[in-house]
N, C-alpha and C positions, 0 to 999 in steps of 0.2 A: 273686614274692618275698613271704614271709610277714611279718607285723607284727614278729616278733622275729628276723628273719633275720640282723640284725647281731650277734646273740648266738651265731651258728653260724659256725665257720670251716671251709671246705672245702679239703682238701688231697689231692693225689695223690702217692703214694710209690712209686718204683721201688726196692724194697729188694733191692739187688744184693750178690753175694758180694764184689765188688771195690769198687763205688761205690754210694752211695745218693743218689738225686736226688729232690727234693721240688718239686712244682709247686703254686703258689697264684695264683689270678687269672690263669691262662694264662701265668705267668712262672716260669722256673726260679729259685727263691729259695735253694735249697741244692743244692750239688753237691760232696759230700765223700767221701773214702775210707771204706769200712765197717770202721772199726777204732776201738778205745778203748784208752786206757792206764789201768791201775789200780795203786793203791798196795797192795802185797802185805800190808802191816802192818795198815792200817785198812780195806782193802777199798773205799776211796773211788775213784770214777772221777775222774782228774785231767785227762784230755784226750780229745777226741773228734774224729774226722775228720782234717783235714790236720795238726793239731798232734800228734795221736797217731801219724800216719804218719811224721812227722819223727823220732819216737823209736824206731820199729820197727827192731829189730836193733841198737839202740845203748843199750839199757837196762842199769842195774845191778840188783843182786839185790832191791832193794826195789820196783822198778817192773816190771810185765809188760804187754806189749801183747797184746790179744785181738782176733781177728777173729770176731765173734759168728756170722757166717754161713759155712757150709761147704757146698759143692756146692749152692748156691741155697737151703738151708734153715737154720733157726736151730739152731746147735750149742750156744750158750751163752745161755740164756733171760734171765738177769739182765743180762748185758752188752748184749744186744739191746734190752731194755727201756730201759736207761739211754741207749743210743745214739739210739734213736728219740725219747725225751723231749728230749734235748739238741739234736737236730737240729730238732725242732719249735720249740724256744725260739729257734733261729737265724732262724726265719721271722718272728718278732715284730719289727716295725719300731718300734713304740711300745707302751708299757704301756696295757692296756685297763682301764677302771674296773671293768667286769664280766668275770669269767673266762668266756671263750667256750668252748662245747662244740665238740668236733671231729667232723667228718664226714669219713671217710677212704676212699679206694680204694687198695688195696695190690696190687702186681703180684707174682705167684708163678710158679714153674716149673710146667709142665703135668703133669709126671710125679711130683709129690710126693703123699704119702699124706694121708689125712684127719687123722691125728695131727699131721703137720707143718703142715697148713693151720691147725689149731686153735692151734698154737704161735704162728703169725704173728698170728692174730686176738687171742689172749690178750696177746701182747706189746704190740700196739697199744692194747688196752683198758687195760692197766696203765699205759701212757704217757699215758692221758687221753682216748682216743677213745670217744665215745658211740655212734657208728654206724660199723661197719666192713664194707666189701664187698671182695671179692677179684676179680682178673681174671688170666687166664693170660697169661704173657709173649708167646707167639706171636700171640695175639689183639691184645694191646696194641701189639705191633710192627707188625702189619698196619694197624691204625687209625692209628698214628703215621706210617707211610710214606705214607698217603693212599689206601689201597685201600678201596673200598666193600665192606666185609665182608658186608653184608646182601644183596648181589646173588647170584643163583643161578649164580655163576661160581667155579670152583676156583682158589685162589691158594696157592702153596707158600711158606712163610716159614721161613728158617733164622736163628735168633737165637743167636749165639755170645757168651755172657757170660763171667763170671769163673769160675763154678762149674759151669754146665750149658750144654749146647747143645740148643736146642729146635728140632725140625723138625716142622712141622705143615701140614696142608692145611686151608684154611678156606673155607667156603661157607655162605651163608644165615645169617650171624651166629653160626656155631658151628664148633667144631673137628671135622672129619670123621674124620681119623686123625692121630695124632701119635707122635713118637718123641722121648723125652727121655733124653739120656745125660749122665752126670756126667763129661764130658770137655770141657774148655774152656780159657780163658785161663790159669788156675792150672796146668794140666798143661803148657802151653807153657813157663811159667816154670820148672817143675820139670825139664823136658827140657833147658832151657838150662843150669840149674845143674849137672845131671849131666854134660852134654857138656863144660862148661868144666873140671870136675874130672877127667874121664877123658882128654880129648884134650889139654888144655893144662896139667894139673896146677895148676890155680888154683881156690881156693874163693871163690865169690861168694854174696851173700845174695839174698833174694827181691826186694828193691828194685832191685838191680843187674841181676838177670835180667829184670825188667820193663823197665828202661831199654834193655837190649840188644834186647828184643823190639820196642820202639817204634822204635828207631833203625835196626836192620838186620834185623828180623823179616821172613821171606818164606816163601811156600808152594812156590815153584818155584826151582830152582837157576839159571834164566835168566829174567830179567824185563826189561821196558823201563824206562828211567830208573832204573837201580840206585842205591841209596844208597851213600855213601862208607863205607869201613871205619870201625868204631867202636872207640875205645880203651877197654879194660876194665881196671879196677883191682880187685885182690883179693889174697888171701894165697896164697903159694906152698905147695903141699902138702908138698914135701920140706924146704924150709928154714924155713918159717913167716914169711918176710920178705915184706912187701907188694911187689907187682910190677905192671907194666902189660903187657898184650898187645893185639894188634889182631885183631878178628874181622870177617869179611866176611858179606854177606847169604847167599851160597851155602852157607857152613858152617852157618848157622842153619837154612836150608831143609832141609839134610840131617838135622840133629838133630831137627827137628819133623816129619819125614816120617811116622813111624809113628803119631803122635797124629792128624795130619790124615787119614791113611788110615782111622782109626776113625770120624771124623766123616763121611767120604765113604761108608763102609759103612752108617752110620745113615741117610744121605740116600737111598741106593739101597733100603734096607729100607723106608723111608717111602713111596717111589715104588711099590714092590711092593704095599703095602697099599692104595693109592689106588684107589677105584672107577674103572672105565674111562671113564665120562663126564667125571669130573673130570680124569683123566689127559689127555684131549683138550684140556681148557681149559689145563692147565699147559703143554702143548706150545706153545700160542699165547702165554700170558702169561709163561712162564718162571719162574725162581726168584728170590725176593727175599732179600737178605742184610741182617741188622741186628745190632746189638751190637758191642762193642769188638773182638771177635775177627775180625769181618768186615773190619777195617781192615788185616789182615795182607796184605802185598804179594803179589799174584798168586793169592790164594785164590779170587777169583771166576773167574779163568781156569782154575784147576785143577779146580774143580767143574764148569765148563762143558765141559772136555775129558772128564771122567768121565761126565757125564750126557747130553752132546750137547744140552743145553738152554740157552737164553739166561739169563744170570745178571745181576741188577741189584743194585747196592749202594745202600742208603738214603742220602739227602742228608747227614744227620747221624746215622750209625749208632749213636753212643754215646747219643744222647738220643731215638731213635725210640720205644723202649718207654715212656719217661717221658712223651713227648708223647701217645702213645696212651692212657696211664693218665689223663692230664689231660682228654682228650676223653671218656673213659668216666665221669669224675667228673661231667661236665655231663649225660651220658645215663645217670644213675645206675641205672635199672632195665633198660636195654637190653642192656648188655654185661657187667655185673658179676653176681656171684652171692654168696649169703649162706651162712654155715656156722652150723648150729644147735648 
């Protein structure tokens, strides 16, 4: 620890399409939806995180809600900067006499371009960061799960987030081959919205689709310990009157089938690109699942049936990437990289 280390604050950020998690001193200090609410007239940000999410889909013409990240990358630079700044403020437990400089490690998808990487770095710097390093999501997920990524053993990680699904083979502290597709949790929500409209003549919003996914989302039409049917409230397409219908997990499994098939195809494609020696390792170690999408009922079994490989789900899949980013913050030069 340096003489003036108290003037530096170290934080790890998992900047996700759906949720942003901030770790400080090995603790999750912020876990908020990645959304902001803005006043259209003044341009002022009026709410961030959970408060903004409560407004989502319920705003009048003077307020709009913005999701600054789409498909794992920054879509709205200013909104992202405000969101990061406000969430960093949430980490302050008490006011410091000296303004502390920020040292950050931020998690990014492995398939994004240099321009998109720079946008993440610039947003962090605008929000007050003095030193910014980046780490790829599959690497962070592997570290967070507890895999020794520096060993000469191949491990396959599938991280299904809100905007992207990251499939990577990791060995010797680096990503040997990876496949990043912009199909993930948001696409599941969209599929559910479309299915409810076409099959049940009922209009539901993004938040309701997310609730349906959490309560009765499934990857297989037949699973052990099935959830109870879920009551869905929305607007009737024909009459415009609010109504309630009941949906089962097997219906949702049917509507998500095509999107999950695309993720399966990407997994098979990543396995095809894997060097043979690492393929032998993966046969023994299996596939590791992380991210919120991996919590979909029966998804591990479906991937196992497709690949004929053992599939393991992380203990806390939602926070695996954030945990790994926090560990990378301690090993600042080992796992992270710098953009010039």
